[in-house]
N, C-alpha and C positions, 0 to 999 in steps of 0.2 A: 625357702628362699634360695638356698645353694643350688637347687635343681634349675631354677629359673636363670640364675647367673650362668650355669654350665650350658643350658640351651642357647642363650644369647651369645656365650663365648663361642660355641660350636659354629653358629652362624658367622661370627666374626672370622673364624679360621677359613671358612668357605670364601668370604670376601677377600681375604688375604691372598688365598691361592689362585683365585680366578680373576683378580683385578691387580692393578698396580699398587694397591694400598699395602702398607707395611704397618702392621698392628703390634708385632712382637719382635723381640730381639733374637740373636742368633745363638745365645748361650743355651746349654742344655736346660738349665733351670727356667729359661723363658718359655719352655714348651707349655702348651696349654694345660691347665690344671695339674701342674707339676706338684709332686710330693716326694720328698726324701724319706723313706721309710727307715733305713739304716744307712751306715757309711758305704754299704755295698748294694744297696737296693733302692732303687727309685722308680717312680711310676709317673705317667702323664696321658694326656691325650695325644693325638697325632702329632709328632714333631715335623717341622718342615724340613727342607733338605739341608739347609745349613746347620740346623740343630742336630739332625742325624750325624753329620760329619763331626761336629763338636762333641756329641756323645762319645764317639770312638776316641777323640782326642783327650777327652777327660778320664780315659782309662776303662771305660766299660767294654766288656769282652763279648757279652751276649745281649741281644734285643729279642724279647718275646713279644709278638703282635697279636692281640685277641680279636682285632677287627677283620671282617671280611674286606677284600680288596675291591672298592667301588667308589665312584664319585660321590655317592650318597653318604660314604663314610669318611670323606675328605682324605682318602688314601693317597699316599705317594706310590704310584704304580711300580716305580723301580726302586723301591725301598731296599730289597735284598741286595740289589746290585750295588747300590751306594754303600750299604754297610759292610758287604763283603769285600768290596774294593778298599775299605778302611781297615780290614782285617777283623771285623766284628762278626760272630756268628749270628745269623738271623733265624728265628724260629718263628713260623707262622702257625698259629692255632685258632683259625677263624670261628668266632662264637656268633651265632644267630641271637641278635638282641631280643627277639621275640620268643626264643626257646633255648635258653642255656641248659646244657644237660649234665648229668653225673659223669658221662663219658668225656665231656669237654673238661670238667674239673679234674678227673683222673689224669688226663693228658698233661693238663697244667701241672698238677702235683708232681708228676714223673720229671718234668724238665726243671721245676724248682728244687728237686732233690738232686738231680744230676748237676746243676749248676750252683749248688749252694755256697761254694767257695769262691765264686766269681763275682766280679762287678756285673750287676744285672740291671738292665732297663726294661720294664714292662709297661706296654702302651696298648691303647686302643683308639678309638675316635675321639673320645672326650674323657676318658678315665672313669667312665661310669662302669662298664664291664669289669675292668681291672680293679676298681676299688671294691666291687662286690666280691671278686675271687680273692682278693687280699684280706677282705674282712674274714672270709671263711678261713683262708690259710693261716692268718695270724691268730685267730682265736682257737682253732681246732688243732692245728699241726704245731703252732709255736707256743700255745698257751698263753698268750698275751691277754691283758685285762680287756673284757669286752667293752667296757666303757670308754677306754681309750682309743681302741681301734674303730668303735663306732664314731667317736668324734672326728677322727680322721676321714672316715667314709663321708660323714655329713658335711665336711667342708666342700665335697664335690656334689653330692645329691643325697636325697632320702629315697631309697629303693621302693619302687612300686611294682605292682602286677606280679609278673612271673619271678621277679628278682627278689621279692619278699620270701617266697617259698625257697627259692635257690640259697638264700643265706640263713634259712632256718627261723625266720621271723613269723611263719605261719605254719 
């Protein structure tokens, strides 16, 4: 059921981006599929322009984006410029939704280690890629209980296809 909610929410994001409709607020936690993992680590789907500015105002010092930049991903084309203008480091690690790789995960791990003491926001288009990456990170690197981490991911979606293999379910 959460996967269906995420798909419809993603479509709602597109409507908001390309029409005058306003479906979400401007606070960071209003970002699509927002999850606070710790007091220094939050995840979401693609934040809108105002949410990006407010992520900076909330004290986040780094934003990692796992989505490719394209209209199909509901991307903010000038996201790097918005964040850098607010003094936030922007790291773009585009992950092909059809083919997440071990190299993608290794790059992600490097940045998570480099930024471990900072206020960090990680997003993609719908928080599907990110929740899968976080599942692996939290269970294998941080040693968190699989049941709790799975529950967080399942609020966003239940991984299917290549993602089940990527997170070690197959």
